[in-house]
N, C-alpha and C positions, 0 to 999 in steps of 0.2 A: 529379385522375381520381379515380374508384371503383374500389377494388381487386376485383378480380376471383378467383374461387376459382383460375384459373391464376395470376395475377399474385401470389397469396398463397405459391405454390409457388415456381414457377421459369419461365423463359422463357428462349428461345435466347439474348437479349443478357444476361439475369442469369447463366447458365452461363458465359458467354463473360468476362463482368466478372468474376466469380469466381475463372477460371482464370489471367486477367492480374493479378490482385490476390496471388494467390499466387506466381505465379511472380516477381513483383517481389519479393516477401518470401524465397522460398527464394535468388534470386540475389543475393547481397551488391552493394552499391553499390559503383561504380567507385572509392568513396575509400577501400574496404575497411571502411566501416562497414555494419552492417546497421541499417536503420532499424526501430524499432518499429513493430508490425504495426498497431497502432492510428493510427499517423501516415500509413502506406500507405493504408489503407481511407479515413480522411479525406480525403486529397489526391485519391483515385479518384473519391471522391463529389463532391468540390466541380469535377472537372474534368468528370463527366458526370451532370450535372444531368436528365437523361431518365428516370431511373429512378423509379418510383413507390414507395410505401411497403411495399408487399408484396415489389415484387423488392430493396429494399434489405435488407430483414429476411431475405429468403432468402439473399442475399449472405454477409451478415455471419454467418449461421448455418452454410453452408457452408463458408466461410474461416475462421473460428475454430474450428469445430469441426475441420475437417480439422489445423490445425495443434495444437490441444489434443491431438487423438489421434493424432499423426503416426508414432510407431512401432508403434502399432496397425494402422493404414492401411498401413504400409510392411509389415509383416507380411502383411496380406491379398492384398497386390497381389503378393508373393512366392509364396504359397501359391497363387496363381491363374496365376501364369505371365506376370502383367502386368509392364511395364516400369513403373518409377516415374517418370511426367509429371505434370506440374500436371493435364493432361486425364484422364489417369486418377484421379488422385486426388478430383477434383472429382465426376466421374462415379462413382466408389465412394460417395462422401457422397452424391449424389443417390440411387442404387440403394437403400442402407440407409434412407435417409427419404423415400422415395416411399411414400405409404398402401397403393398396389396392389402395390407392388415389382415391375414388369414385368420388370425386366432383371436378377432374381436368377437366376444360372445356379446349377446344381449345384455347380458348383466354388468358388463364393463361400460357400454355405452350409457347405460341408466347409470352408472356410477357416476362418469364424467359429466352428466346432465345435471347431476345431485350436487355437484361442486358449488360452493359459494360463489355467486356474480358478484360484481362489482357494484350491484343494488345492495348488497350486505359488506359495506368496506371492511369491516370489522373481520368479517370470516374471509373474506376473499385476500386480504393480505395476509393473514397467519396461515391459511389452509390453501388456498388455490396457488397464493405465491410463495407459500411456506417461509414466511417470514416470522422467526419466534417472537412469542408474545411480549417478552421482555425491551427487544430491540424495535418490535412494531409500535409499541406504545411510546418510545422514544422519538420515533419517526412521525406519527401523530402529532405530538405535542410542538414538533418543532416545523412541521411541514404542512399540517391542515389537510385541505382539498388536493395539495398534492402527493399527501402521501402514498396513493395507489400508483400512482406515474413514479414515483420514486421507486417503491417496492419491485415494480415491473424492471425498472432499470438497472437495480442492485441483482437482477437475475439473469441479465445479459452477460457475455463474455467479455471481459477487459482486453482492450487491444494491446499488442506488443508495443511500448513506448521506449526509443532511445533518446538519451540526451547528448547532443552534439559536443565533444570535448575540445574546447576552442583552444587549449592549450598543443593540441596537435592538428586541427584543422578546421576549416569553415563547413557549413552544411552543405554547401555545391557540391563539393569532391564528395560527399557521401551521396547524394541524389544523384549524382553522376554513374556510382557504381553501385546501388543499391536500387532495383528496379522497384518502382511503383509505390515510393514512399509516400505519404503525405505530413503537410506539416501540422503541428499541434496547434489550438485554435487560438491558446494565449501565451504559451510559452514558446519566445522567440527559438529555443534551443532544442526544441521537440521535434521528433520524425515518428510517426506511425507506420508500423510494417503493414503489407499488405496481407500478411499470414503469419501463423508461429512458425518460428524456425530455430534450430539451433544457432544461437550466437556466434560462436567460434567461426562457423562456417562463412560467415557474412564478411566480405571484402572490408578492409580496416579495423577488423577485430584485434588482431594481433599488432598493430600499429597505434592502438590505442585512440582510433578516432571518435569513439563512442562508446557510452555505458548504457546500462539499461536502468532507466529509472522513471517510474510514472508521471505524468503531467503534473500532477497535485504537489508530489514530493519537489518537483523542481520549482513550483510557484512558493512553495515554503523555504526553500533556499534562497531565491531571489528577494524573497521579504527580509531578507538581513541586510540587503544592498552593501554587503562586503566588498569594501575599497581594494585597491592595491595597497600593499603595506601596513595593512591593518593587524591587529592582534586579535584573534578570532580563538574561542574554545567551542568545540565540536562534544556536547555532552550527550551520551548515549551513542556513539558514534557507530557502533556494529562493525560491519563489512565495509563501510566508508563511502556509501554511495553520495550522501550529501557532503562529507570532508572533501571529495572528489571536486564535487561541483562548486564548493566553496573556492578550492584552490584555482580552478578557471577564473572564478569571477575577480580572484585577485591576483590573476595573472603571473601565479608564483611568486608574488612578492608579499612581504610579512610573513606571518606566524600563525600556524594552525595546530593547537592541540587537541587531539582526539582523545577522549576518555570513553573507555568503556570497561565492565568488570570481566568481560569476557577474552582470555588472551589469545584464542583460537580466532576468535572474529576481527581481533585487531592484526593477526598476522594476516587474514584474507585481505584487509586494507592496504598493508604494506605492499602485498603482491600486484592489487588493483594500482596502488599510485605508481608503482614502477612502470606498468606499462602503460599509464595514463601521462607520465611525466609530470607527475604532481610532485615536486620537491621540497614543498615549503610546510609537509607534515610531520609533528612529530606524534608519537603515541603513549597514553601512560594508561596502564592497566592496576587498578587502585584495589587494594584488598578492603574487606567491611567487615565492621565492627560488629557485635552482637545485637546492634540497634539497625543496622545496613547502612550505616552511615560510612564515607570513606575515610581511610586511613592514609594517612602523607606517607612518601617513601622517605628515606634517610637524608635524601639531598632537598627535599623539601619543596617537590614539585609544585604540589596544589599551592602551598605557603606563598611561592613564586609569583603565583598567578594572581592573587589577588589583588583587585581595584586596578587591573591592567587591559582588561579585554575590551575592546571597542564594540565587540558583541559576542553574546554568548547563544549559541545554538541549541535548543534541548529537544532533542527528539526522544519524547518521554516514552517509556513500556506503556502499552494500553491494549485494549481487548482486542483491537484489530478489527472491530464492527465495521468499518469504512472500508474495508478491503474485499467484501464481501463476493464481487464480482469476480475475482482473481483466486480466491481462496473461500469457496461455497461451504467447505466443511466447517468453517471458522464461526459460522453463524450458531452451529450445535455444539460448540465447546463451551463449557460451563466456565465464566468468567466471574468474579466478583470484581465489579464496579466499585465496591467501596475498598477493598485492599488496593486496587489500582491506584485509585484518587489519592489514598495514604501514602502509597510509594511517590506517585507524581508531585504530589506537595513537598514531600521531602528531599526530592531530587530539585526542585525548584527554590526551594530555602538553601539548599548547598550549592547550586549554582550561581545564585544572586551575588555572591561574595567576589566574584573574579570580575564583576562588570563595573567598568571603572565610571566616575561621573561624567552624564553627559553620553555615556554608552548605552547599548541597546541588550535587552534578552528578548530571544525569539523562543516561544514555546510552542512544540508542535504535536500533533497526536495524529493518527490514522483511526480513531473512532468518533463515531457520530453523536456519543451521548454526553448531554451537558453537565455530570457530574465528574466526567474525566477532561473536562474543557472550563467552559466557563465558572464553575462551581471552583475549580481548582486555582483559577486566577483570582477570582475574589477573596478565598482564603488566604491564599499568598501576600496579596495587598493589605490585608488586614493584619498580618503577625509583624514582628519586629524585622525580620529579612527584608519586608516588602515596603517598610516605611518609606524609603526613597524614591519608591518606584511610581510610576503612573502609566495607564494604557495610552498609545500612542495608535492614533488610526493609521491603520498600514497602506491604504491606498498609496500614498504618496512615495513611501519606502519600495512598493513594490514594481512600480511604473518607472521607479528611476533603476531598480534592477533589472525590470524587461529591457530598457532603452539601452543601458549599457551591456547586456547580453546580446541586443541585437545586432550591435555595433561589432562585437566580438566575433561572432558568427557569420554576419553576412555583408559588413562594410559599413563606412562611416555614414552613409544615406542611409541606412536601415534602421536607426535609432528613432529617426521622428516618423517615419512611416508604419513601422510596427504596431505600436500601441493599440489594442482592441479599444473600441468603442464600448463596451459593454463591461468595463472591468468593475463597475458598480456591483454589477451581479454578485460579485465572487466575495462580498462583504454582507455580513449580518452586523449592521452598526460596526464597530470598529474591527471586528474580527475578521480574518479570513475563513471562509466556510465553502467547500467546495462538494457538489452533490453530482451524482453521474445522470440524474434526468436533466438537470440545468446544464451543465458544463461538460458531460460527456467523461467527467474523473472520478478517483475513488472518493470517497466521502473525508476530506481532511480538515483537519482545525488548525489554525496558527492565531496566535496572538504576540505583538509588538509591545513590549514594555522597555520604558526609558528611564535610567536614573538621573535625578536632579544634580545638578552641578553644585549647587548649595547645600553643602553637608555640616 
C-alpha cells in the first residue's frame, strides 16, 4: 500500500494502537516484570500486520516519544486539568506534533509556557527533559554545567551503527553496497546507517559482513587490544556482540571462551558466530550456587582457565542507564544500583582468577552511575582478589586496538591516519567514559586493570 499524507501522520486505528501499546507498557505484566518497550511494540506489530509503513512510523513516534518525555507529559496534563490516561497522553502527543495543531487549547499553550526553563536547571533536567531524579543527580555530579546538554542528548534518537566484520570483508565493500553510510567518529570499524532498517534486508547481512554494535561498545572491545593467538575470556558474553568483535581482532587465531549463565543467549552467539565465520569461540554456561557464584562442570572448564587469560573482558550486568537514547523506557524501570554493584563486584572477583600475570582485565558497563563503575573498581582493588591488580590508563591500549582495526578493515596505510586527534576526551582519568553530548555515543564506562608479573 502506498503511503498517503494521512497515513504518514496518523489514522484512527493508528491512534488506537498507540494507546494500546502504551497501556501495555504502563501496566506491569501479571508476572510482576515490566517487559521492555521494544519487545511490546514488536509483539504488537507482529500481531497486527494491517498497518502500513506510515502508520507504523507514527505509532513508533507517538509511543516512544511519550515514554521518553513521560514526566514532561504528565506535567502538561496536570496543568491542563486532564487525567493521566493513555488516551490523554497519546492525544497530547498528537496535538503537539500535528502540523496545524487544531486541538491546541489556550490551556495547553499556557502549560507549555509553564514548563521549567534552562534558567531552572534542576527542574529543566527532571521535568522538561524528563530525566528521573536519581539519574539526573548522577549526571549533575559528574558533568556539572554540561548536565543540560547531556540530558538533551539522551533524548535524541540513537543512530543505527554497524561494526565491519573484518573476518569477512573490508569497510569499502559495505559502503559500495549500502548507500549513504557514514563513518563513526572514533571506531575505525563503525558505519552509521542513514535510517533505521531491518538489518536482514541489507546487502551482506547473510554473508556476515557486519554486526549491529553501538560505537561505545566497539571502543570497549578495542580497549582489550586483544592480539591474534591470545587466550581471552568474555564474561557476560550474552548474544556475543563483543565475542564476535574479539574474534575479528584476533583474526580467528587463539581462543575465546564466552561465559554466560543464559543458555539461550549462548545459542544465539553460536548462530551469529557461524554467520560471521568466527571459529575460535567456545561457550560455557555455568550453573550458580545459592550465593550466585559459578559452579564448575565435571571437566573443570573454569579450573583450566585459571591464570591462563591474556585478557578477560567482563561485560557486567548493569542498570543500562547509559542507553536511554535507544531504550527510553529504561529510565523509568526501577533498578537497585546497590544490588547491581554487589553483583558486579562478585563477577569481577570471580573473573580475576582467569587473568595470567601480566594480563589484563577490562571491566565494562553501559551505566553512567559511579557506584556501578569507579566505586566497583575501588572495592575490587581493596579486596584479596584485587591485590595483584592495578589500574592501567587505557588510552595506549585503545589507540593500539584502533590502529590495528583500521589496518584490518581499510588496509595497511589506514592505521597511521585513522587515529582521532581528540581521544583524550574519551577518558576521565584512566577510565574510558563516553557521553552522547560529547561523542555521539551511549554512556559507557570501561576500566583496564593489569595483573602484576611478580606474584
